[in-house]
C-alpha positions in Angstrom: 8.8 17.6 11.8 6.4 16.7 9.1 2.3 15.3 9.8 2.8 11.9 7.9 0.4 9.2 7.5 1.1 5.6 7.0 -2.0 4.1 5.0 -2.4 0.3 5.8 -5.3 -2.1 5.2 -5.1 -5.0 7.4 -4.2 -5.2 10.9 -2.0 -8.3 10.2 0.2 -5.8 8.3 0.7 -3.9 10.6 1.5 -5.3 13.7 5.1 -5.4 13.8 4.9 -1.3 12.8 2.9 -0.8 15.8 5.8 -3.5 18.0 8.2 -1.6 17.0 6.8 2.0 18.0 5.6 0.4 21.1 1.9 1.2 20.5 -0.8 -0.5 21.7 -3.0 -2.6 19.8 -6.2 -1.4 22.3 -5.1 2.3 22.0 -7.1 2.9 18.6 -9.2 5.9 17.8 -12.1 5.5 15.2 -11.7 8.1 12.7 -15.5 8.9 11.9 -18.5 6.4 14.0 -19.9 5.6 10.7 -16.7 4.1 9.4 -14.6 1.0 10.2 -11.3 2.5 9.6 -9.3 3.4 12.8 -6.0 5.5 13.8 -2.9 4.9 16.0 -0.8 8.5 16.7 2.0 8.4 18.0 5.5 11.2 17.6 8.5 9.6 16.2 11.8 10.9 15.4 10.3 14.2 15.4 7.6 13.7 13.1 3.3 13.1 13.5 2.6 9.8 12.9 -0.9 8.4 11.9 -1.1 5.0 11.5 -4.3 4.7 9.4 -5.5 1.1 9.2 -8.7 0.3 7.4 -10.0 -2.4 10.1 -13.0 -4.7 9.9 -16.2 -5.6 7.8 -19.2 -5.3 10.0 -21.3 -7.3 8.0 -18.6 -10.1 7.0 -16.3 -9.9 9.6 -12.8 -9.5 7.4 -10.5 -7.3 7.1 -11.7 -4.5 5.1 -8.9 -5.1 2.0 -10.1 -3.1 -1.7 -9.6 0.0 -3.2 -12.7 1.7 -1.6 -11.6 1.6 2.0 -8.3 3.1 0.8 -9.9 5.5 -0.8 -11.9 6.5 2.8 -8.4 6.5 5.0 -6.3 8.6 2.7 -9.0 11.6 2.1 -8.6 11.3 6.0 -5.5 11.2 6.4 -4.9 14.1 4.0 -8.6 16.4 5.4 -8.7 14.9 8.9 -5.2 15.0 10.4 -3.9 17.0 7.9 -0.8 14.4 6.1 1.8 16.6 4.3 3.5 12.6 3.2 1.7 9.7 2.5 3.1 5.8 3.1 0.8 2.8 1.3 2.1 0.2 3.4 1.4 -3.1 2.5 1.4 -6.5 1.2 1.5 -7.6 -2.6 1.6 -10.1 -4.9 5.2 -10.2 -7.1 5.9 -11.7 -10.3 8.8 -14.8 -10.7 9.3 -13.1 -14.4 10.6 -9.9 -12.8 12.6 -10.9 -10.1 10.4 -10.9 -7.1 11.0 -12.8 -4.0 8.9 -14.0 -1.0 9.6 -11.4 1.7 11.3 -8.9 -0.7 10.4 -5.5 0.6 10.0 -2.5 -2.6 9.3 0.9 -2.9 6.8 1.7 -6.4 7.9 3.9 -9.4 4.9 3.7 -11.1 0.4 2.9 -10.0 -1.7 1.4 -12.6 -5.3 0.0 -12.4 -5.9 -2.9 -14.6 -9.6 -3.8 -13.4 -11.0 -0.2 -14.8 -11.3 -1.4 -18.3 -13.4 1.6 -20.4 -12.7 1.4 -23.9 -14.2 5.0 -24.6 -11.6 7.3 -26.5 -10.3 9.3 -23.4 -11.4 6.8 -21.0 -9.3 4.4 -21.5 -6.2 6.2 -20.0 -8.3 7.5 -17.3 -9.5 4.0 -16.4 -6.0 2.5 -16.2 -4.7 6.1 -14.6 -1.1 5.6 -14.5 1.2 7.5 -12.1 4.4 8.4 -11.1 6.3 8.4 -8.2 9.5 10.2 -8.7 10.8 9.9 -5.1 10.4 6.2 -5.0 13.9 5.6 -6.6 15.7 8.6 -4.5 14.5 6.3 -1.4 14.7 2.6 -2.8 18.4 3.5 -2.9 18.8 4.9 0.9 17.3 1.8 1.7 19.2 -0.4 -0.2 15.9 -2.0 -1.9 15.0 -2.3 -5.9 11.8 -0.3 -7.1 9.5 -1.6 -9.9 6.0 -0.7 -11.1 2.7 -2.3 -9.4 -1.2 -2.8 -10.4 -4.0 -2.4 -8.6 -7.1 -4.1 -8.8 -10.1 -5.0 -6.5 -9.8 -8.9 -6.9 -7.4 -11.5 -5.1 -7.5 -14.0 -9.0 -6.7 -12.4 -12.0 -9.0 -12.9 -15.3 -7.2 -13.5 -18.5 -8.0 -10.2 -19.0 -6.9 -8.6 -15.9 -3.4 -10.2 -17.1 -3.2 -8.5 -20.1 -3.2 -5.2 -18.8 -1.0 -6.1 -16.5 1.9 -7.9 -19.1 1.3 -4.6 -20.9 2.7 -2.9 -18.0 5.6 -4.6 -17.1 4.1 -4.7 -13.2 5.9 -6.6 -11.1 3.6 -6.3 -7.9 0.1 -6.7 -7.9 -2.1 -5.2 -4.6 -5.4 -3.6 -4.2 -4.8 -0.6 -2.8 -1.8 1.8 -4.0 -3.0 2.9 -7.4 -6.6 4.5 -5.6 -4.4 5.8 -3.1 -2.3 7.3 -6.0 -5.5 8.6 -7.7 -6.3 10.9 -4.3 -3.0 11.6 -3.4 -3.0 13.1 -6.6 -5.5 15.3 -6.5 -4.0 17.1 -3.3 -0.3 16.9 -5.2 1.4 15.5 -1.8 4.4 13.5 -2.2 3.1 9.6 -1.6 5.6 6.8 -1.0 4.2 2.7 -2.0 6.7 0.4 0.3 4.8 -3.3 -0.8 6.0 -6.5 1.1 5.8 -10.3 -0.8 3.8 -12.0 0.4 3.1 -14.8 -3.2 4.2 -15.3 -6.6 1.3 -14.7 -8.8 2.6 -16.5 -11.4 4.0 -19.1 -9.3 3.5 -23.1 -8.3 1.3 -22.8 -5.6 -2.6 -21.2 -5.2 -2.4 -17.2 -4.0 -4.5 -17.9 -1.2 -2.9 -19.8 0.2 1.0 -18.2 0.1 -0.4 -15.0 1.5 -1.7 -16.4 4.9 1.6 -19.0 4.7 4.1 -15.6 4.1 1.8 -12.8 5.8 3.8 -12.6 9.3 7.6 -13.0 7.2 6.3 -10.1 4.4 4.4 -7.9 7.6 7.9 -8.2 9.8 10.2 -6.6 7.1 7.5 -4.1 6.5 8.0 -2.8 9.3 11.4 -2.5 9.7 11.8 -1.1 6.7 8.7 1.6 7.7 11.3 2.5 10.2 13.8 2.9 8.3 11.8 5.1 6.0 10.6 7.3 8.5 13.9 8.1 9.7 15.2 9.2 6.2 12.1 11.5 5.5 13.9 15.0 6.6 17.1 13.7 3.6 14.7 14.4 1.0 
């Protein structure tokens, strides 16, 4: 039996998983009286499962996407819920030039930042903080999906400087949480798997924000299906 924490940013991304696990969305617990993150706890396939969602920003009344909430959720998973296996599950943009398709689910073999540019000796590599995740390929084979590189930044759009770094790292996917979660789990040496479903084609014809909302339901449903398969397979690694 493992203590598995699933870190997710948005309620909509988590909804299919909660439905498959027969969890009532109203049964969420707060992780802290001062923080918006919420957690759902259950057991499935002989594992203790904690699903931590970033919650709603009390000031702006929108979902807490981005690196800062993801870091808090991950540290909470480790210190308060004793997670010994972490899954970051969510949606991402994909690059058509590298074969990404809407609704397709991937594992991630490499995480890297594209918006932490620190051109000082030693700090440049710290800024990009490239991390390798060897278990990604094993699970990709078991799940029958592909794996790739994901680049993380806190903006939905992509500046020319961001694009240069993303291209230099040959990223297949672009998101707002993965590399930050990788930094935390790297400190604690905890196995981490990233499962990402594509909502929009970054280098496509349509604006990212339009494609994101148009495809969010499909991408989240596909993500939920693979998440259940993944949890059932964890003991095989």
